[in-house]
Steps between C-alpha positions, in 0.01 A plus 500: 500500500503215250769649277783254567497164324320232699612139487190286527480125533176326404452142618203359307450174312228630265657626173193710414505673839874565460443656157217721627714611795787587265271693266344687794831618643619604153208742488571652841693827539804339660820324411494129583719198443284188530626150566259207504525156658236232456508292817592529864818298463637739236399794719682377809811406299509848347450678833756296691775493238780718638591671173140603420395849606168498683208659319347820634158333516372145457154425357416149618225268376373258764411204278827392341656159439790348692490748789178698538485870582409442865813294558715750306368792705570311820857422390559859390380655823703256711823560307709783646629605157151502344260606774506871408405425138159655426266220390169569329273200468362488145234229475181412316346356814351699782429299809481706822683224689788503248515880514520481880783243478719706267429816700622322814804376308598863425411544135478870419182496290253260342378553145228286353576495128236720338323393182520844339835614358454863609436381857812283487712800403340713769546249781863423407579871492324548834699217657832629367422852620403378848811285533730783391334743743515270800796464729489118493203509737210271429150636438212475743274201437225718348750633237657163416283397203540720190217486249570777249162661573 
């Protein structure tokens, strides 16, 4: 199921969170190539550059400089070339209103960054498994937020 190499793109401006994410996926039983960008402007340039291959999955932080995650998600889902890209919101904040907004804007899942490393690994693996099993359909609202519990 997760045997082929996954190309992941992480858009997050926090270097510590990027390092933890990288360490977590290195401990998972799957083959991953991770690319990281640190602001929304870099993300959109990377995604819209013709010669760049799209990632299999994008993990998107909401609170980034230059262009925030909300604006990036909106641009992605309104771009014909990008709208099928699975986007998993990966944020430290959890505000029900924000969750509702990104759900309506067609994000695939919402992960609140867990404090425990084991939970981080578990929730990333859960998200990757769910994305790979789905047929590009979005989850029901009650299954949108992944917690790693």
